C-alpha positions as CSV (number, residue, x, y, z in Angstrom):
1,Q,0.0,0.0,0.0
2,V,1.4,3.4,-1.1
3,H,0.0,6.5,0.5
4,V,0.0,9.7,-1.5
5,V,-1.1,13.2,-0.2
6,E,-1.4,16.2,-2.5
7,S,-1.2,19.9,-1.6
8,G,-0.8,23.2,-3.2
9,G,-4.1,23.8,-5.0
10,G,-6.0,27.1,-5.0
11,L,-7.4,30.0,-6.9
12,V,-5.3,31.8,-9.4
13,Q,-5.9,34.3,-12.2
14,A,-5.4,33.3,-15.8
15,G,-1.7,33.5,-16.7
16,G,-0.7,32.8,-13.2
17,S,1.3,29.9,-11.7
18,L,0.8,27.3,-9.0
19,R,2.9,24.4,-7.8
20,L,1.3,21.2,-6.6
21,S,3.2,18.8,-4.3
22,C,2.6,15.1,-3.8
23,A,4.2,13.2,-0.9
24,A,4.4,9.5,-1.2
25,S,5.2,6.7,1.3
26,E,7.3,4.8,-1.3
27,R,9.3,5.6,-4.3
28,T,7.6,4.6,-7.5
29,A,6.5,6.0,-10.9
30,M,4.1,8.8,-10.2
31,G,1.5,10.7,-12.2
32,W,-0.8,13.7,-12.1
33,F,-4.3,13.5,-13.5
34,R,-7.2,15.9,-13.4
35,Q,-10.9,15.8,-13.6
36,A,-13.2,18.7,-14.4
37,P,-16.9,18.7,-13.6
38,G,-18.8,16.5,-16.0
39,K,-15.7,15.1,-17.6
40,E,-13.6,12.0,-17.3
41,R,-10.4,11.9,-15.4
42,E,-7.5,12.7,-17.8
43,F,-3.8,12.4,-17.9
44,V,-1.7,15.5,-17.2
45,A,1.9,14.3,-16.6
46,V,3.8,11.3,-15.4
47,I,7.4,10.7,-14.2
48,S,9.4,7.6,-13.9
49,W,10.8,6.0,-10.7
50,S,14.2,7.6,-11.4
51,G,12.8,10.9,-12.7
52,G,14.6,10.5,-16.0
53,T,11.5,9.9,-18.1
54,T,8.5,12.3,-18.2
55,Y,5.4,12.5,-20.4
56,Y,2.9,15.3,-20.8
57,A,-0.5,15.8,-22.2
58,D,-0.4,17.9,-25.3
59,S,-2.7,20.4,-23.6
60,V,-0.1,21.2,-20.9
61,K,3.1,20.7,-22.8
62,G,5.4,23.7,-22.5
63,R,3.4,25.1,-19.6
64,F,3.6,22.4,-16.9
65,T,6.7,20.7,-15.5
66,I,6.7,17.5,-13.5
67,S,9.7,16.8,-11.3
68,R,10.6,14.7,-8.2
69,D,12.8,14.9,-5.2
70,N,13.6,11.2,-4.5
71,A,15.2,12.0,-1.1
72,K,11.8,13.4,0.0
73,I,9.8,11.0,-2.1
74,T,7.9,14.0,-3.3
75,V,6.7,14.8,-6.8
76,Y,5.9,18.3,-8.0
77,L,3.8,19.8,-10.7
78,Q,4.8,23.3,-11.6
79,M,1.9,24.9,-13.6
80,N,2.6,28.1,-15.5
81,S,0.5,30.2,-17.9
82,L,-2.6,28.8,-16.4
83,K,-5.8,28.9,-18.4
84,P,-9.4,28.7,-17.2
85,E,-9.7,25.3,-18.9
86,D,-7.0,24.0,-16.5
87,T,-9.7,24.3,-13.7
88,A,-10.2,20.8,-12.2
89,V,-9.5,18.6,-9.3
90,Y,-5.9,17.4,-9.6
91,Y,-5.0,14.0,-8.4
92,C,-1.6,12.5,-7.7
93,A,-1.2,8.8,-8.2
94,A,1.4,6.1,-7.6
95,S,2.0,3.2,-9.9
96,S,2.4,-0.4,-8.6
97,Q,4.5,-1.4,-11.6
98,P,8.2,-2.1,-11.0
99,P,10.8,0.4,-12.2
100,T,11.7,-1.8,-15.2
101,K,8.3,-1.4,-16.7
102,P,7.4,1.6,-18.9
103,V,5.8,4.6,-17.2
104,P,2.0,4.2,-17.5
105,S,0.1,7.3,-18.9
106,T,-3.4,6.2,-18.2
107,P,-5.3,6.1,-14.9
108,N,-5.5,2.3,-15.1
109,G,-1.7,2.2,-14.7
110,Y,-2.0,3.7,-11.2
111,R,-3.2,1.8,-8.1
112,Y,-2.8,4.4,-5.4
113,W,-4.5,7.8,-5.5
114,G,-4.6,10.9,-3.3
115,Q,-7.7,12.7,-2.3
116,G,-7.3,15.4,-4.9
117,T,-6.7,19.2,-4.7
118,Q,-8.8,21.8,-6.4
119,V,-7.2,24.2,-8.9
120,T,-9.4,27.0,-10.1
121,V,-8.2,29.5,-12.8
122,A,-10.3,32.6,-13.0
123,S,-10.5,34.4,-16.3
């Protein structure tokens, strides 16, 4: 069982920035996903066990950066140039797959989820 806890959400004006943090109880591949009202949960960004591999959704590429501090077993999502369409509940997730496997980029690849943190971008 891997425990994950997100923090750092809030209200920001369009064009602003926020940084989300996710503390995990074990080191593993991690991902950020989001879910807007009435929509399915979608992939945002993922990072490998080592931190050497990252993937981003096209909608956030160039604006968001995922990173990790393995000493703290914490993953970050730096979100810049935020848009109203980025408004959603953001979830951190931990994969149960071993480091030798490719980093999953769909929710099905992640077994352990945080409670979510709300990000609201005002226009």
